RODO-2510 file (C-alpha; in nm, 4 decimals, decimal comma):
residues 100
     n   res          X          Y          Z
     1     m    -0,0073     0,0144    -0,0044
     2     e     0,1338     0,3408    -0,0848
     3     r     0,1735     0,5895     0,1926
     4     r    -0,0563     0,8386     0,0202
     5     n    -0,3327     0,5819     0,0383
     6     l    -0,3015     0,5147     0,4186
     7     p    -0,5973     0,6207     0,6285
     8     d    -0,5700     0,9488     0,8102
     9     w    -0,5401     0,7794     1,1615
    10     v    -0,2288     0,5993     1,0568
    11     m    -0,0699     0,9094     0,8937
    12     c    -0,1147     1,0791     1,2307
    13     l     0,1033     0,8271     1,4293
    14     e     0,4670     0,8783     1,4928
    15     n     0,7279     0,6014     1,4213
    16     e     0,7258     0,5192     1,7764
    17     d     0,3607     0,4591     1,7917
    18     l     0,3830     0,2306     1,4820
    19     e     0,6564     0,0465     1,6533
    20     f     0,4441    -0,0027     1,9477
    21     i     0,1404    -0,1419     1,7484
    22     k     0,3785    -0,3753     1,5593
    23     k     0,5234    -0,5105     1,8869
    24     f     0,1703    -0,5267     2,0343
    25     v     0,0465    -0,7360     1,7401
    26     l     0,3526    -0,9649     1,7348
    27     k     0,2953    -1,0385     2,1028
    28     s    -0,0709    -1,1322     2,0272
    29     g    -0,2023    -0,8288     2,2258
    30     s    -0,0198    -0,9175     2,5595
    31     l     0,0446    -0,6010     2,7655
    32     k     0,2474    -0,8133     2,9986
    33     e     0,4852    -0,8978     2,7210
    34     i     0,5012    -0,5453     2,5997
    35     a     0,5912    -0,4307     2,9425
    36     k     0,8795    -0,6819     2,9594
    37     i     0,9989    -0,5411     2,6110
    38     y     0,9900    -0,1795     2,7195
    39     e     1,1011    -0,2653     3,0858
    40     v     0,8325    -0,0768     3,2201
    41     s     0,5315    -0,1649     3,4490
    42     y     0,1931    -0,2902     3,3130
    43     p     0,0119     0,0263     3,4224
    44     t     0,2619     0,2333     3,2095
    45     v     0,1905     0,0077     2,9152
    46     r    -0,1802     0,0543     2,9518
    47     i    -0,1565     0,4334     2,9585
    48     k     0,0668     0,4244     2,6367
    49     l    -0,2084     0,2045     2,4753
    50     d    -0,4862     0,4372     2,5935
    51     r    -0,3088     0,7338     2,4595
    52     l    -0,2508     0,5571     2,1259
    53     i    -0,6313     0,4728     2,1055
    54     e    -0,7358     0,8294     2,1739
    55     k    -0,4819     0,9561     1,8960
    56     i    -0,6309     0,7136     1,6606
    57     k    -0,9947     0,8133     1,7615
    58     a    -0,9302     1,1731     1,7259
    59     n    -0,8071     1,1174     1,3635
    60     e    -1,0940     0,8944     1,2716
    61     t    -1,3766     1,1211     1,3505
    62     e    -1,5706     1,3050     1,0805
    63     e    -1,5316     1,6273     1,2252
    64     n    -1,1573     1,6556     1,1827
    65     e    -1,0862     2,0356     1,1412
    66     d    -0,7500     2,1350     1,1936
    67     f    -0,8116     2,3465     1,5291
    68     i    -1,0163     2,0744     1,6675
    69     k    -0,7477     1,8094     1,5898
    70     f    -0,4882     2,0396     1,7451
    71     i    -0,6908     2,0674     2,0648
    72     k    -0,7397     1,7056     2,0864
    73     h    -0,3813     1,6230     2,0551
    74     l    -0,2911     1,8765     2,3277
    75     s    -0,5248     1,6642     2,5429
    76     i    -0,3704     1,3365     2,4357
    77     d    -0,0227     1,4669     2,5013
    78     d    -0,1261     1,5827     2,8395
    79     r    -0,0789     1,9519     2,7645
    80     i    -0,4157     2,0308     2,8595
    81     s    -0,6808     1,8408     3,0420
    82     l    -0,9586     1,6387     2,8752
    83     d    -1,2219     1,8711     3,0221
    84     d    -1,0503     2,1898     2,9193
    85     a    -1,0184     2,0355     2,5668
    86     k    -1,3862     1,9560     2,5692
    87     l    -1,4614     2,3188     2,6848
    88     i    -1,2495     2,4724     2,4026
    89     i    -1,4080     2,2595     2,1321
    90     e    -1,7664     2,3253     2,2616
    91     k    -1,6871     2,7000     2,2613
    92     y    -1,5354     2,6948     1,9149
    93     k    -1,8182     2,4911     1,7716
    94     s    -2,0776     2,7205     1,9372
    95     e    -1,9088     3,0322     1,7998
    96     r    -1,8699     2,8727     1,4472
    97     n    -2,2268     2,7950     1,4450
    98     d    -2,3230     3,1562     1,5491
    99     n    -2,1170     3,2880     1,2791
   100     r    -2,2819     3,0964     0,9936
***
């Protein structure tokens, strides 16, 4: 598959994310095995997987405006809280609808 034909959610992933997915699949989804590979605790791997899931979801949604994606990524990267991200996105949508 050519890179340009890859879905948006794949294109948003860093090489580190793709490597994690590869290892995860090769270890049949065993978080315990992944924790051993990365020499971290199970909860640390679970957090990494949860963030990866959120990153994929954020890039799969129909409403994928650049600003909304930017805010979602700030939240995924723990730069702002999930609650703050939701408030910003709601305010943005509200103002955008008022201006139409």
